[in-house]
C-alpha positions as CSV (number, residue, x, y, z in Angstrom):
1,M,-0.2,0.0,0.0
2,D,1.5,3.5,-0.9
3,L,1.5,6.4,1.2
4,Q,-1.6,7.8,-0.5
5,E,-3.8,4.6,0.3
6,Q,-2.3,4.5,4.2
7,L,-3.3,7.9,4.6
8,Y,-6.8,7.5,3.2
9,A,-6.9,4.2,5.5
10,Y,-5.9,6.1,8.4
11,H,-8.3,9.4,7.6
12,A,-11.1,6.6,7.5
13,E,-10.2,5.2,10.9
14,M,-10.1,8.4,12.6
15,C,-13.3,9.7,11.3
16,Q,-14.6,6.1,12.7
17,V,-13.5,7.3,16.2
18,F,-15.3,10.8,15.7
19,A,-18.7,8.8,14.9
20,H,-19.7,8.5,18.4
21,P,-21.5,11.5,20.3
22,K,-19.7,10.8,23.6
23,R,-16.3,11.2,21.9
24,L,-17.1,14.4,20.5
25,R,-18.1,15.5,23.9
26,I,-14.7,14.6,25.3
27,I,-12.9,16.5,22.9
28,N,-15.2,19.5,23.3
29,A,-14.7,18.9,27.2
30,L,-10.9,18.9,26.7
31,R,-10.8,21.9,24.9
32,E,-9.4,24.2,27.6
33,Q,-7.4,22.2,29.8
34,E,-6.4,18.5,30.8
35,L,-8.9,16.6,32.7
36,S,-8.8,13.5,34.9
37,V,-10.8,10.6,34.1
38,S,-13.0,11.6,37.3
39,E,-13.5,14.9,36.3
40,L,-14.6,13.9,32.9
41,S,-17.0,11.4,34.1
42,Q,-18.7,14.0,36.3
43,R,-18.7,16.7,33.4
44,L,-20.2,13.9,30.7
45,H,-22.4,12.2,33.4
46,T,-20.8,9.1,32.0
47,P,-19.9,5.9,34.3
48,M,-16.0,5.7,34.5
49,A,-16.1,2.1,33.0
50,N,-17.9,3.4,29.9
51,L,-15.8,6.7,29.6
52,S,-12.4,4.5,30.0
53,Q,-13.4,2.5,26.8
54,H,-13.8,5.7,24.8
55,L,-10.4,7.3,26.3
56,S,-8.8,4.3,25.6
57,L,-9.6,4.3,22.1
58,M,-9.0,7.6,21.3
59,R,-5.5,7.5,23.0
60,Q,-4.8,4.5,20.6
61,R,-5.7,6.5,17.6
62,H,-3.4,9.5,19.0
63,I,-6.3,11.8,19.4
64,L,-5.8,12.0,23.1
65,A,-2.6,12.0,25.2
66,S,-2.5,11.1,28.8
67,R,-0.1,11.4,31.9
68,K,-0.6,9.6,35.3
69,E,-0.2,11.5,38.5
70,G,-0.6,9.3,41.5
71,N,-3.6,7.1,41.1
72,A,-5.3,9.8,38.7
73,V,-4.8,9.5,35.0
74,F,-5.3,13.1,33.2
75,Y,-6.3,13.4,29.5
76,R,-5.6,16.3,26.9
77,L,-6.0,16.6,23.1
78,A,-2.8,15.2,21.4
79,S,-2.7,18.2,19.0
80,P,-4.6,21.3,18.9
81,K,-5.3,21.2,15.2
82,L,-8.0,18.5,16.2
83,L,-10.0,21.6,17.3
84,L,-9.7,23.1,14.0
85,A,-11.2,20.3,12.3
86,F,-13.9,20.0,15.1
87,D,-15.2,23.4,14.9
88,T,-14.9,23.5,11.0
89,L,-17.0,20.5,10.8
90,R,-19.5,21.9,13.5
91,E,-19.9,25.0,11.5
92,I,-20.6,23.0,8.4
93,L,-23.3,21.1,10.2
94,L,-24.9,24.3,11.8
95,E,-25.1,25.9,8.0
96,Q,-27.0,22.7,7.2
97,L,-29.3,22.5,9.9
98,R,-30.2,26.2,9.4
99,Q,-30.5,25.6,5.6
100,D,-32.9,22.7,6.6
101,G,-34.8,24.6,8.9
102,A,-35.4,27.5,6.2
103,L,-36.5,24.5,3.8
104,V,-39.1,23.5,6.1
105,R,-40.3,27.1,7.1
106,G,-40.6,27.9,3.2
107,A,-42.8,24.6,2.3
């Protein structure tokens, strides 16, 4: 497989990680600062066991980075460029929702 094909495959894998709403909420929660698993669990109202599965997958795909301090594990975004992609896609989706709403109101 050449580099271009590898890039397409990796891109598709990363998009699969973003295909879960809980993982998108994790990215947004880590926008400003790193948080511990327990802090993320409280903010997202998600059981720690379920959250840990998402965090592990995101760390494996290099979306998140982690560090351990005592018994606590802290997570942060691996690259701030992820927020650029996250925000750009949200802007596109909001535009589409507005257009769909205008179509419904115009019908």
